[in-house]
C-alpha positions as CSV (number, residue, x, y, z in Angstrom):
1,M,100.6,81.4,102.5
2,P,104.0,79.8,103.1
3,R,106.0,80.8,106.0
4,L,108.1,84.0,105.6
5,S,111.8,83.6,105.2
6,P,113.7,83.9,108.5
7,W,115.1,87.2,107.4
8,T,111.6,88.7,106.8
9,E,110.3,87.3,110.1
10,Y,113.3,88.9,111.8
11,L,112.7,92.3,110.1
12,D,109.0,92.1,111.0
13,G,110.1,91.9,114.6
14,C,112.8,94.6,114.7
15,F,111.7,97.2,112.1
16,D,110.3,100.3,113.7
17,A,110.3,103.3,111.4
18,K,109.3,105.6,114.3
19,S,112.6,104.7,116.0
20,P,115.0,104.4,113.1
21,R,118.1,104.5,115.3
22,R,116.8,101.6,117.4
23,T,116.0,99.8,114.2
24,L,119.5,100.3,112.9
25,L,120.9,99.1,116.2
26,R,118.8,95.9,116.0
27,L,120.0,95.3,112.4
28,L,123.6,95.7,113.5
29,L,123.1,93.5,116.6
30,D,122.0,90.7,114.3
31,Q,125.4,90.8,112.7
32,R,127.2,91.2,116.1
33,R,129.5,88.2,115.7
34,H,131.1,89.5,112.5
35,L,130.9,93.1,113.6
36,G,132.4,92.3,117.0
37,A,135.3,90.6,115.3
38,A,135.7,93.4,112.9
39,T,135.8,95.9,115.7
40,I,138.6,94.1,117.5
41,Y,140.6,93.8,114.4
42,Y,140.0,97.5,113.6
43,I,141.3,98.5,117.0
44,I,144.5,96.5,116.5
45,K,145.1,97.6,112.9
46,Q,144.7,101.3,113.8
47,A,147.4,101.1,116.5
48,P,150.0,102.9,114.2
49,G,147.7,105.9,114.1
50,W,147.5,106.6,117.9
51,A,151.1,105.2,118.5
52,L,152.9,107.5,116.1
53,P,152.5,110.8,118.2
54,L,153.7,108.8,121.3
55,A,156.7,107.5,119.3
56,T,157.4,111.0,117.9
57,G,157.3,112.7,121.3
58,T,159.5,110.0,122.8
59,I,162.1,110.4,120.0
60,I,162.1,114.2,120.2
61,D,162.6,114.2,124.0
62,A,165.4,111.6,123.6
63,L,167.2,113.9,121.1
64,T,166.5,117.2,122.9
65,P,169.6,118.5,124.8
66,P,170.8,117.5,127.3
67,R,170.7,114.1,125.7
68,A,171.0,111.0,127.9
69,P,173.7,108.4,127.1
70,T,171.0,106.0,126.1
71,A,169.3,108.3,123.7
72,G,170.3,106.3,120.6
73,R,169.1,103.1,122.1
74,T,165.8,104.7,123.0
75,V,165.3,106.0,119.5
76,A,166.2,102.5,118.0
77,I,163.8,100.6,120.3
78,T,161.0,103.1,119.7
79,L,161.5,102.9,115.9
80,G,161.6,99.1,116.1
81,I,158.4,98.8,118.1
82,F,156.6,101.2,115.8
83,V,157.7,99.3,112.7
84,A,156.3,96.1,114.3
85,V,153.1,97.9,115.1
86,L,153.0,99.2,111.5
87,L,153.5,95.8,109.8
88,Q,150.6,94.1,111.7
89,N,148.2,96.5,109.9
90,I,148.4,94.4,106.7
91,V,147.2,91.3,108.4
92,F,144.6,92.8,110.7
93,H,143.2,95.2,108.0
94,G,142.5,92.1,105.8
95,L,140.7,90.4,108.7
96,F,138.8,93.6,109.4
97,V,137.6,94.0,105.8
98,K,136.7,90.3,105.6
99,H,134.4,90.4,108.7
100,M,133.0,93.9,108.0
101,S,132.2,93.1,104.4
102,R,130.6,89.8,105.3
103,A,128.4,91.6,107.9
104,L,127.3,94.5,105.6
105,R,126.8,92.3,102.5
106,Q,124.6,90.1,104.6
107,L,122.7,93.1,106.0
108,T,122.0,94.4,102.5
109,F,120.9,90.9,101.4
110,L,118.6,90.7,104.4
111,L,117.0,94.1,103.6
112,R,116.6,93.6,99.8
113,S,115.4,90.0,100.0
114,S,112.9,90.9,102.7
115,L,111.7,94.0,100.8
116,V,111.2,91.9,97.6
117,E,109.2,89.3,99.6
118,R,107.1,92.1,101.1
119,V,106.5,93.7,97.7
120,Q,105.1,90.3,96.6
121,Q,102.6,90.5,99.5
122,L,101.5,94.1,99.1
123,S,97.8,94.6,98.4
124,F,96.7,95.9,95.0
125,S,95.2,99.0,96.7
126,F,98.7,99.8,98.0
127,L,100.3,99.2,94.6
128,D,97.6,101.4,93.0
129,D,98.8,104.3,95.1
130,T,102.5,103.7,94.7
131,Q,104.5,104.1,91.5
132,S,106.9,101.3,90.5
133,G,109.8,103.8,90.3
134,V,109.2,104.7,94.0
135,L,109.5,101.0,94.9
136,Q,112.6,100.7,92.9
137,S,114.1,103.7,94.7
138,K,113.4,102.1,98.0
139,L,114.9,98.8,97.0
140,F,118.1,100.3,95.7
141,R,118.8,103.8,96.8
142,D,117.5,103.5,100.4
143,V,119.2,100.2,101.0
144,D,122.4,101.6,99.6
145,N,122.1,104.6,102.0
146,I,121.7,102.3,105.0
147,E,124.8,100.3,103.9
148,G,126.7,103.5,103.3
149,L,125.8,104.7,106.8
150,C,127.0,101.4,108.4
151,R,130.3,101.7,106.5
152,Q,130.7,105.2,107.7
153,L,130.0,104.2,111.3
154,F,132.5,101.4,111.2
155,H,135.2,103.4,109.4
156,S,135.0,107.0,110.3
157,G,132.8,106.6,113.4
158,L,134.8,103.8,115.0
159,N,138.1,105.4,114.1
160,A,136.9,108.7,115.7
161,V,135.9,106.9,118.9
162,L,139.2,105.0,119.0
163,V,141.2,108.2,118.6
164,I,139.3,110.1,121.2
165,V,139.7,107.3,123.8
166,A,143.4,106.7,123.0
167,A,144.2,110.5,123.0
168,S,142.3,111.0,126.3
169,V,143.9,108.0,128.1
170,I,147.5,108.9,127.0
171,S,146.9,112.5,127.8
172,L,145.5,111.7,131.2
173,W,148.6,109.5,131.9
174,V,151.1,112.1,130.7
175,Q,149.5,115.5,131.5
176,P,146.0,115.7,133.1
177,W,145.7,119.4,132.2
178,M,145.7,118.6,128.5
179,T,143.0,116.0,129.0
180,L,140.7,118.7,130.5
181,Y,141.3,120.9,127.5
182,F,140.6,118.0,125.2
183,A,137.2,117.5,126.9
184,V,136.1,120.9,125.5
185,T,136.0,119.6,121.9
186,V,133.3,117.0,122.4
187,P,130.6,119.4,123.8
188,V,131.4,121.8,121.0
189,G,130.8,119.0,118.4
190,I,127.6,118.0,120.1
191,G,126.4,121.6,120.1
192,L,127.1,121.9,116.3
193,L,125.2,118.6,115.7
194,Q,122.2,119.9,117.7
195,L,122.3,123.2,115.8
196,F,122.0,121.5,112.4
197,H,120.0,118.4,113.4
198,H,116.5,119.6,112.4
199,Q,117.7,121.2,109.1
200,F,119.4,117.9,108.1
201,Q,116.3,115.9,108.8
202,K,114.0,118.2,106.9
203,H,116.2,118.6,103.8
204,F,117.2,114.9,103.5
205,A,113.5,113.9,103.7
206,A,112.6,116.4,101.0
207,Y,115.4,115.3,98.8
208,R,114.5,111.6,99.2
209,Q,110.9,112.3,98.2
210,E,112.0,114.3,95.1
211,T,114.4,111.5,94.1
212,E,111.7,108.9,94.4
213,Q,109.3,111.0,92.2
214,M,112.1,111.5,89.7
215,T,112.9,107.8,89.6
216,A,109.2,107.0,89.0
217,R,108.9,109.7,86.3
218,M,112.0,108.4,84.5
219,S,110.7,104.9,84.6
220,E,107.4,106.1,83.2
221,M,109.1,108.1,80.5
222,L,111.2,105.1,79.3
223,G,108.1,103.0,79.2
224,M,106.3,105.5,77.0
225,L,109.0,106.3,74.5
226,A,107.3,104.7,71.6
227,L,104.0,106.4,72.4
228,T,105.7,109.8,72.9
229,R,107.6,109.5,69.6
230,A,104.5,108.2,67.7
231,H,102.5,111.4,68.6
232,G,105.4,113.8,68.2
233,L,105.3,114.8,71.9
234,E,109.1,114.6,72.6
235,Q,109.3,118.3,73.6
236,E,106.2,118.1,75.9
237,E,107.6,114.9,77.6
238,T,111.0,116.6,77.9
239,R,109.4,119.7,79.4
240,Q,107.5,117.6,82.0
241,V,110.6,115.6,83.0
242,R,112.6,118.8,83.1
243,S,110.2,120.2,85.7
244,H,110.8,117.2,87.9
245,L,114.6,117.6,87.4
246,H,114.2,121.3,88.3
247,R,112.5,120.4,91.6
248,L,115.2,117.8,92.3
249,R,117.9,120.4,91.6
250,K,116.4,122.9,94.0
251,S,116.0,120.4,96.7
252,G,119.5,119.1,96.2
253,L,120.8,122.7,96.3
254,R,119.1,123.4,99.6
255,L,120.6,120.2,101.0
256,D,124.1,121.1,99.7
257,V,124.0,124.5,101.3
258,V,123.0,123.1,104.7
259,T,125.7,120.4,104.4
260,E,128.5,122.7,103.4
261,L,127.5,125.4,106.0
262,F,127.8,122.6,108.6
263,A,131.2,121.6,107.2
264,A,132.5,125.2,107.1
265,S,131.3,125.9,110.7
266,S,133.0,122.8,111.9
267,Y,136.2,123.7,110.0
268,V,136.5,127.2,111.5
269,C,135.5,126.1,115.0
270,F,138.0,123.3,115.3
271,N,140.9,125.2,113.7
272,L,140.4,127.9,116.3
273,L,140.5,125.2,119.0
274,M,143.8,123.9,117.4
275,L,145.4,127.3,117.7
276,L,144.3,127.6,121.3
277,C,145.7,124.1,122.0
278,L,149.1,125.2,120.5
279,G,149.1,128.3,122.6
280,F,148.2,126.3,125.8
281,A,150.8,123.6,125.1
282,S,153.5,126.4,124.5
283,W,152.5,128.0,127.9
284,L,153.0,124.6,129.6
285,V,156.5,124.2,128.0
286,L,157.5,127.7,129.1
287,S,156.2,126.9,132.6
288,D,158.4,123.7,132.6
289,R,155.3,121.6,133.1
290,L,155.7,119.9,129.7
291,S,158.6,118.8,127.6
292,V,159.0,119.8,123.9
293,G,158.4,116.2,122.8
294,Q,155.3,116.0,124.9
295,A,154.1,119.4,123.5
296,V,154.5,118.0,120.0
297,M,152.7,114.8,121.0
298,F,149.8,116.7,122.5
299,H,149.4,119.0,119.6
300,T,149.4,116.0,117.2
301,Y,146.9,114.2,119.4
302,F,144.7,117.3,119.5
303,G,144.9,117.5,115.7
304,M,143.8,113.9,115.6
305,L,141.1,114.6,118.1
306,V,139.8,117.5,116.0
307,G,139.9,115.2,113.0
308,A,138.0,112.6,115.0
309,V,135.3,115.0,116.0
310,G,135.1,116.1,112.4
311,Q,134.7,112.5,111.4
312,I,131.9,112.1,113.8
313,M,130.2,115.2,112.5
314,G,130.9,113.9,109.0
315,V,129.0,110.8,109.8
316,F,126.0,112.9,110.8
317,P,124.8,113.7,107.3
318,A,125.0,110.0,106.4
319,L,123.2,109.3,109.7
320,A,120.4,111.7,108.8
321,Q,120.2,110.2,105.3
322,G,120.3,106.6,106.6
323,V,117.6,107.4,109.2
324,D,115.4,108.9,106.5
325,S,115.9,105.8,104.4
326,I,114.9,103.5,107.3
327,R,111.7,105.6,107.6
328,S,111.2,105.2,103.8
329,L,111.6,101.4,104.0
330,G,109.1,101.4,106.9
331,E,106.5,102.5,104.4
332,I,106.7,99.0,102.9
333,M,107.8,96.9,105.8
334,E,105.2,98.3,108.2
335,T,102.2,98.8,105.9
336,P,99.1,96.9,107.0
337,E,98.1,96.7,103.3
338,I,99.4,93.2,102.7
339,E,97.8,89.9,101.7
340,V,98.0,87.5,104.7
341,F,96.7,83.9,104.4
342,D,98.1,82.4,107.6
343,G,95.8,79.7,108.9
344,K,93.6,79.7,105.8
345,P,93.2,76.3,104.0
346,A,94.3,75.7,100.5
347,P,91.5,74.6,98.2
348,P,91.4,71.1,96.9
349,L,91.5,70.4,93.1
350,L,88.8,72.7,91.8
351,R,86.0,71.8,89.5
352,G,85.4,75.5,88.8
353,E,81.8,76.1,89.9
354,F,81.3,79.7,90.8
355,A,78.6,81.5,92.8
356,I,78.7,85.3,92.8
357,E,76.2,86.5,95.3
358,H,75.1,90.2,95.8
359,L,78.6,91.3,94.9
360,S,79.5,95.0,95.2
361,F,82.8,96.7,95.1
362,S,84.0,100.3,95.2
363,Y,87.6,101.6,95.1
364,P,88.7,103.4,98.3
365,K,89.3,106.7,96.4
366,G,86.8,106.1,93.6
367,A,83.9,108.4,93.1
368,A,81.5,105.7,91.9
369,V,80.8,102.0,92.7
370,A,82.7,99.8,90.3
371,V,80.4,96.7,90.7
372,T,76.9,96.8,92.2
373,D,74.8,93.9,93.5
374,L,75.9,91.3,90.9
375,D,74.5,87.8,91.0
376,L,75.8,85.0,88.8
377,R,76.1,81.3,88.9
378,V,78.7,79.6,86.7
379,R,78.7,75.8,86.1
380,A,82.0,73.9,86.0
381,G,83.4,73.9,82.5
382,E,81.2,76.8,81.4
383,T,82.5,79.7,79.3
384,I,81.2,83.1,80.4
385,A,81.8,86.2,78.3
386,I,81.7,89.6,79.9
387,V,81.1,92.5,77.6
388,G,80.3,96.2,78.1
389,E,81.6,99.7,77.5
390,S,84.8,100.9,79.0
391,G,84.4,101.6,82.7
392,S,81.4,99.2,83.0
393,G,83.2,97.1,85.7
394,K,84.5,94.2,83.6
395,S,88.1,94.3,84.7
396,T,87.1,94.9,88.3
397,L,85.0,91.8,88.2
398,M,87.9,89.8,86.9
399,S,90.1,91.2,89.7
400,L,87.5,90.1,92.3
401,I,87.4,86.6,90.8
402,I,91.2,86.3,90.9
403,G,91.2,87.7,94.5
404,F,93.2,90.8,93.8
405,R,90.3,92.8,95.2
406,H,88.0,91.9,98.0
407,P,84.2,92.6,97.9
408,S,82.8,95.6,99.6
409,A,79.6,93.5,100.0
410,G,78.5,90.1,99.0
411,R,80.8,87.2,98.3
412,I,82.3,84.9,95.6
413,T,82.4,81.1,96.2
414,V,84.2,78.5,94.1
415,D,83.0,74.9,94.5
416,G,81.0,76.2,97.6
417,L,84.2,77.7,99.2
418,D,84.1,81.4,100.0
419,L,87.2,83.0,98.5
420,A,87.6,85.1,101.7
421,T,88.3,82.0,103.7
422,L,90.9,80.5,101.3
423,D,94.6,80.7,100.9
424,L,94.4,82.8,97.7
425,R,97.9,82.0,96.7
426,A,97.1,78.3,96.4
427,Y,93.8,79.2,94.7
428,R,95.6,81.3,92.1
429,Q,97.9,78.4,91.3
430,Q,94.8,76.7,89.8
431,I,94.1,79.8,87.6
432,G,95.4,80.6,84.2
433,V,95.4,84.3,83.2
434,V,96.0,85.8,79.8
435,A,95.8,89.6,79.8
436,Q,95.5,92.1,77.0
437,A,98.9,93.5,77.9
438,T,101.0,90.3,77.5
439,V,103.7,90.0,80.2
440,L,106.7,88.0,78.9
441,F,110.1,87.8,80.5
442,S,113.3,88.8,78.6
443,G,114.6,85.2,78.6
444,S,114.0,82.4,76.2
445,I,110.7,80.8,75.0
446,R,111.5,77.8,77.2
447,D,111.9,80.2,80.2
448,N,108.6,81.8,79.6
449,L,106.8,78.5,79.2
450,T,108.2,76.8,82.3
451,Y,108.4,79.8,84.7
452,G,107.7,78.6,88.2
453,L,107.4,74.9,87.2
454,E,109.5,72.1,88.5
455,E,108.3,69.2,86.3
456,W,107.9,69.4,82.6
457,T,109.2,67.6,79.5
458,E,110.2,68.7,76.0
459,E,107.4,66.7,74.5
460,Q,104.8,68.6,76.6
461,L,106.2,71.9,75.5
462,W,106.2,71.0,71.8
463,E,102.7,69.6,72.1
464,I,101.3,72.8,73.7
465,L,103.2,75.0,71.1
466,G,101.5,73.0,68.4
467,K,98.1,73.7,70.0
468,V,98.7,77.4,69.9
469,A,100.1,77.3,66.3
470,L,103.6,78.3,67.4
471,A,105.5,75.0,67.0
472,E,106.4,75.7,63.3
473,F,107.7,79.2,64.1
474,V,109.8,78.0,67.1
475,R,111.3,75.0,65.1
476,A,112.3,77.5,62.4
477,Q,114.4,79.5,64.9
478,P,118.2,78.5,65.1
479,L,117.9,78.1,68.9
480,G,114.4,76.6,69.0
481,L,113.0,76.7,72.5
482,D,116.1,78.7,73.6
483,T,115.2,81.6,71.3
484,I,115.4,84.8,73.3
485,V,112.1,86.8,73.1
486,G,113.6,90.2,74.1
487,E,112.5,92.5,76.8
488,R,108.7,92.1,77.2
489,G,108.7,89.8,74.2
490,T,109.7,92.6,71.7
491,K,111.3,90.2,69.3
492,L,107.9,88.5,68.7
493,S,104.8,89.8,66.9
494,G,101.7,90.7,68.9
495,G,99.9,87.5,68.0
496,Q,103.0,85.4,68.8
497,R,103.2,87.1,72.2
498,Q,99.6,86.3,73.0
499,R,99.8,82.7,71.8
500,L,103.0,82.2,73.9
501,A,101.1,83.6,76.9
502,I,98.2,81.2,76.2
503,A,100.8,78.3,75.9
504,R,102.3,79.4,79.3
505,A,98.8,79.1,80.9
506,M,98.2,75.7,79.2
507,V,101.5,74.3,80.6
508,R,100.1,74.8,84.1
509,N,96.9,72.9,83.3
510,P,94.7,75.3,85.2
511,R,91.2,74.6,86.3
512,I,90.0,78.1,85.7
513,I,90.8,80.5,82.8
514,L,90.6,84.3,82.7
515,L,91.0,85.9,79.3
516,D,91.1,89.7,79.4
517,E,90.6,91.2,76.0
518,A,93.3,88.8,74.6
519,T,92.7,89.7,70.9
520,S,91.8,93.4,71.1
521,A,95.0,94.7,69.5
522,L,95.5,92.0,66.8
523,D,95.0,91.8,63.1
524,T,92.5,89.4,61.6
525,E,94.9,86.5,61.0
526,S,96.6,86.8,64.4
527,E,93.1,87.0,66.0
528,R,92.1,83.8,64.3
529,L,95.1,81.9,65.5
530,V,94.8,83.3,69.0
531,Q,91.1,82.3,69.1
532,Q,92.0,78.8,68.1
533,A,94.6,78.7,70.9
534,M,92.0,80.1,73.4
535,E,89.6,77.3,72.4
536,H,92.2,74.7,73.1
537,L,93.0,76.4,76.4
538,S,89.4,76.7,77.6
539,A,88.2,73.2,76.6
540,G,86.7,71.5,79.7
541,R,87.7,74.4,81.9
542,T,85.6,77.2,83.5
543,T,86.5,80.2,81.5
544,F,85.8,84.0,81.9
545,V,86.4,86.1,78.8
546,I,86.4,89.8,78.6
547,A,86.1,90.9,75.0
548,H,85.5,94.1,73.1
549,R,85.5,92.1,69.8
550,F,82.3,90.1,69.8
551,S,83.8,87.6,67.3
552,T,86.0,86.2,70.2
553,I,83.0,85.1,72.2
554,R,81.1,83.0,69.7
555,H,81.7,79.9,71.7
556,A,80.6,81.3,75.0
557,H,77.9,79.5,76.8
558,R,76.5,82.7,78.3
559,I,77.2,86.4,78.0
560,V,77.1,88.9,80.9
561,V,76.5,92.5,79.7
562,M,77.9,95.1,82.2
563,K,76.8,98.7,82.4
564,Q,77.8,101.1,85.2
565,G,78.8,98.2,87.4
566,R,75.6,96.2,87.0
567,A,74.8,93.1,85.0
568,V,72.0,94.5,82.9
569,E,71.6,91.4,80.7
570,I,72.7,87.7,81.0
571,G,72.0,85.1,78.3
572,T,73.2,83.4,75.2
573,H,74.0,85.4,72.0
574,E,70.6,84.5,70.5
575,E,68.7,85.3,73.7
576,L,70.4,88.7,74.0
577,M,69.9,89.6,70.4
578,A,66.2,88.8,70.7
579,L,66.0,91.2,73.6
580,N,67.2,94.0,71.3
581,G,68.7,95.7,74.3
582,T,72.2,96.8,75.4
583,Y,74.0,93.8,73.9
584,A,72.2,94.1,70.6
585,A,73.2,97.8,70.5
586,L,76.8,97.0,71.2
587,R,76.8,94.3,68.6
588,R,75.4,96.6,65.9
589,L,78.2,99.0,66.5
590,Q,80.7,96.4,65.4
591,V,78.9,95.2,62.3
């Protein structure tokens, strides 16, 4: 396995879903250079905000009778200084946005690229239990939540802290009594946060889970549109999706109620404190302990302070959402169910000689054993057909040969090398797989043929297309090799998709071929063309073929008959027909 990217290595070291706040701090510290610069620029650019009340109070005091002879000069100087402070906002706001955006864009890139890399490493047992829509939700929604939280922290949160510090320092300098009063607001805010903390956590977690399930169900619905319409099940599908939407609505409603109750409580509480502040400042003016300008300044600062505390509390729902998203990403980043090949050797160029010894496999949550005590030796270049009823263990055996699954007992060796000891990624690079459900990309024919390859020529591509009886079709297209195949190859027929998949395998010149029911859904002519392509592909290579149609295995050297996870018969077509057993019975069903 190649080394992980520096970003994924970093996340592996700092990601701790049990301590999401610590994880967030580590993520932010990694961008400390840009975030530090952004913080400095933010403090400078926000100067007009905390300087305006000071300027207002100074001007009011200068104009309040009895006016000093220098009152006009004081007003002019104060206004001039404030204009200069105001103008700098344009420059420093641009610098702040530049560094802030650079840090947060890099952070989202780090998270998404690391998650994509980790998804590529997830074991198939993990993927069996996780819907693709759930993974998509984590890649997009959860990363967006974390980015949104960071933006909130460095806009609302940083501004709130700056206002609190500035108001407290200026108040302490002008009138210590007001500073003591200001100190009351922070404990009140903390008390409100503690009061709603558990409810926020619970409802955000519930809403995230419902959103993930809804995303997965929507993805499934879109993938099944043709099947749903073909069977006239539109209303049933709509009913099922609506039930998910109903649960999402209820969960969202509960979250909205808690959020708005929190907002209303904050509003009432801090407006009461505003009135008390106004009354306290008025008493100080009447007691000649405070000037009118200072009273206006303090009341303005207190209004800003209330807003700042409100901003901090406004960050809290985003914090709860971001913390929950970090926990959600931890389900991928911290799962032990990943393929790790560190230190394992890559196999040399393989001949393709297999030995399957006492092989057994059972799925973790399966009720029955999928493969039981299977023994099979395959010579290099031999074609082995695997047949049997559905659920007999054919596809599981293929997964074990590829290395997607790992034996519960026994082992598989290739050229004498145990698969368990090999770098399976390097091993799979010498395998060509053509599945029943053809996977094509939405790009061009050329893109599909050369996916993942660095060296190839036009001549090679046309030669291989000729071998799979696609050259004439491709040449007839106006764009030739650059013809777009559509999403999942929908612009091609079933036979054309299968032959293109076979051509893609041939371009890689694999040593081992696995064909999984590659003709099961084709008409007779398409099947004939695909069979010819398969014969070109398997020539001189070790080939495993799963087939329901026995006509596709007429060139197999041996046939393995599977039943309830066991190889009940092994031999040539003639030998198995002479036995008049399971194979002969299956064969008669197709005649």
